[in-house]
C-alpha positions as CSV (number, residue, x, y, z in Angstrom):
1,X,-63.3,34.0,-140.2
2,X,-63.9,34.4,-136.5
3,X,-61.2,33.9,-134.0
4,X,-61.7,34.7,-130.3
5,X,-59.2,34.6,-127.4
6,X,-60.5,35.0,-123.8
7,X,-59.1,34.1,-120.3
8,X,-60.1,34.3,-116.8
9,X,-57.9,36.8,-115.0
10,X,-57.6,37.8,-111.3
11,X,-59.1,41.1,-110.4
12,X,-56.7,44.0,-111.0
13,X,-55.5,46.6,-108.6
14,X,-58.4,48.8,-107.5
15,X,-56.0,51.8,-107.1
16,X,-55.3,51.6,-110.9
17,X,-58.8,52.4,-112.4
18,X,-57.5,52.5,-116.0
19,X,-56.4,48.9,-115.9
20,X,-58.6,46.0,-114.6
21,X,-56.5,43.0,-115.8
22,X,-53.4,41.3,-114.2
23,X,-52.1,39.3,-117.2
24,X,-51.9,40.3,-120.8
25,X,-52.3,37.9,-123.7
26,X,-52.4,39.2,-127.2
27,X,-54.2,37.6,-130.2
28,X,-52.2,38.0,-133.5
29,X,-53.5,36.5,-136.7
30,X,-51.6,36.5,-140.0
31,X,-53.4,36.1,-143.3
32,X,-52.0,34.0,-146.3
33,X,-50.9,37.3,-147.9
34,X,-49.0,38.4,-144.9
35,X,-51.5,41.0,-143.5
36,X,-51.5,41.0,-139.7
37,X,-54.6,41.3,-137.6
38,X,-54.4,42.1,-133.8
39,X,-57.2,41.3,-131.5
40,X,-59.9,44.0,-131.4
41,X,-58.2,46.4,-133.8
42,X,-60.9,48.3,-135.7
43,X,-63.8,46.7,-134.0
44,X,-64.6,50.0,-132.0
45,X,-65.5,51.7,-135.4
46,X,-66.4,48.8,-137.7
47,X,-68.0,45.3,-137.6
48,X,-64.8,43.7,-139.0
49,X,-61.2,43.7,-137.9
50,X,-58.7,46.1,-139.6
51,X,-55.3,44.9,-140.6
52,X,-52.1,46.3,-139.0
53,X,-52.5,48.2,-135.7
54,X,-50.9,47.2,-132.4
55,X,-51.6,44.6,-129.7
56,X,-54.5,45.2,-127.4
57,X,-53.2,45.7,-123.8
58,X,-56.5,46.3,-121.9
59,X,-59.0,43.5,-122.6
60,X,-59.3,39.8,-121.6
61,X,-61.5,39.2,-124.7
62,X,-59.9,39.7,-128.0
63,X,-61.4,39.0,-131.5
64,X,-60.3,39.0,-135.1
65,X,-63.3,39.0,-137.5
66,X,-62.6,38.9,-141.2
67,X,-65.7,38.9,-143.7
68,X,-64.1,37.2,-146.7
69,X,-61.0,35.4,-145.6
70,X,-58.4,34.5,-148.3
71,X,-57.9,30.9,-149.1
72,X,-54.7,29.4,-147.7
73,X,-53.1,29.0,-144.4
74,X,-53.9,31.4,-141.6
75,X,-51.5,31.5,-138.7
76,X,-53.0,32.2,-135.2
77,X,-50.7,33.2,-132.4
78,X,-51.2,33.9,-128.7
79,X,-48.4,36.0,-127.2
80,X,-48.0,36.1,-123.4
81,X,-46.9,39.8,-123.1
82,X,-47.3,40.0,-119.5
83,X,-47.9,37.1,-117.0
84,X,-47.9,38.3,-113.5
85,X,-50.1,35.8,-111.6
């Protein structure tokens, strides 16, 4: 299972070097068994997403990658946590 969320975002404030985005959208995927996968969680260490975790607040590209998805209904949500422009 591969789910990708990406969006074009205006350039961030150059005075804030730790944050380069203006708006924040969050990818949340719920498996049929109730496990929750947030965009990019676990992908810094592994090739596949890890369940649980927290929303990614930095990136304008978020992925959930599950190697052997369970059969059933998966719920894909995009949450607009911060819309500034």
